[in-house]
C-alpha positions in Angstrom: -19.5 -25.1 -18.0 -20.5 -22.0 -16.1 -24.0 -20.6 -16.3 -24.2 -17.1 -17.7 -27.7 -16.2 -16.5 -29.5 -15.2 -13.3 -29.3 -12.2 -11.0 -25.6 -12.6 -10.1 -24.5 -12.6 -13.7 -26.7 -9.6 -14.4 -25.2 -7.7 -11.4 -21.6 -8.5 -12.5 -22.4 -7.5 -16.1 -23.9 -4.2 -14.8 -20.7 -3.5 -12.8 -18.5 -4.2 -15.8 -20.5 -2.1 -18.1 -20.6 0.8 -15.6 -16.9 0.6 -15.0 -16.2 0.6 -18.8 -18.5 3.5 -19.3 -16.9 5.5 -16.5 -13.4 5.0 -18.1 -14.7 6.1 -21.5 -16.4 9.2 -20.0 -13.2 10.1 -18.2 -11.1 9.6 -21.4 -13.6 11.6 -23.4 -13.5 14.4 -21.0 -9.7 14.4 -21.2 -9.8 14.4 -24.9 -12.2 17.4 -25.0 -10.6 19.6 -22.3 -7.5 21.7 -23.1 -4.4 19.8 -22.0 -2.6 21.1 -18.9 -5.5 23.3 -18.0 -7.2 23.7 -14.6 -10.3 22.0 -16.0 -8.3 18.8 -16.6 -7.2 18.8 -13.0 -10.8 19.4 -11.8 -12.0 16.6 -14.1 -9.4 14.1 -13.2 -9.4 14.8 -9.4 -13.2 14.6 -9.3 -13.1 11.3 -11.3 -10.4 9.7 -9.0 -12.1 10.9 -5.8 -15.6 9.6 -6.9 -14.0 6.3 -8.1 -12.3 5.7 -4.8 -15.6 6.4 -2.9 -17.5 4.0 -5.2 -14.8 1.3 -4.7 -14.9 1.7 -0.9 -18.7 1.5 -0.8 -18.7 -1.6 -3.1 -16.1 -3.3 -1.0 -17.9 -2.7 2.3 -21.2 -3.9 0.8 -19.4 -7.0 -0.5 -17.9 -7.6 3.0 -21.4 -7.6 4.5 -22.7 -10.0 1.8 -20.2 -12.9 2.1 -20.8 -15.6 4.6 -17.2 -16.7 5.5 -15.7 -14.7 8.3 -12.2 -14.8 6.7 -13.6 -13.5 3.4 -15.6 -10.8 5.2 -12.4 -9.7 6.9 -10.5 -9.6 3.6 -13.1 -7.6 1.8 -13.4 -5.2 4.8 -9.7 -4.6 4.8 -9.8 -3.8 1.1 -12.7 -1.5 1.8 -10.5 0.3 4.5 -7.7 0.6 1.9 -10.1 2.1 -0.6 -11.4 4.5 2.1 -7.9 5.5 2.8 -7.4 6.2 -0.9 -10.6 8.3 -0.9 -9.6 10.4 2.0 -6.2 11.0 0.5 -7.8 11.9 -2.8 -9.9 14.5 -0.9 -6.7 16.0 0.5 -4.9 15.8 -2.9 -7.8 17.5 -4.6 -7.9 20.3 -2.0 -4.1 20.8 -2.4 -4.3 20.9 -6.2 -7.5 22.9 -6.7 -7.6 25.2 -3.7 -4.0 25.6 -2.7 -2.6 25.5 -6.3 0.0 22.8 -5.5 0.4 20.5 -8.6 0.9 16.8 -7.8 1.6 17.1 -4.0 3.3 13.7 -4.0 5.9 13.9 -1.2 3.7 15.3 1.5 2.8 13.4 4.7 -0.8 12.6 3.8 0.4 10.7 0.7 0.9 7.8 3.1 -2.9 7.2 2.6 -2.2 6.0 -0.9 0.3 3.4 0.4 -2.3 1.9 2.7 -4.1 0.4 -0.2 
């Protein structure tokens, strides 16, 4: 039977609670903001960009923490994928919020999403 105590369990619990809280905050913002407004795009783009950055940082930290070389390489590659997603989200956000292009899906930088 697994032990549900100690610093590792507390850290995993903190991450789960933080992720769940972020989802609820995002959903709450979407519920409050007028649908199809510029505020919804700012809210969602900011959330997705921040989430991608947080994921990249967490994956790179995890890659440094594991002892196995193969595991380290795997987590590092996932971190690179999340970083690619983050950079592409920066581009996406700029296109939507600054240039006024809604959902710029079929543009060349969208390849960054496929890297993940």
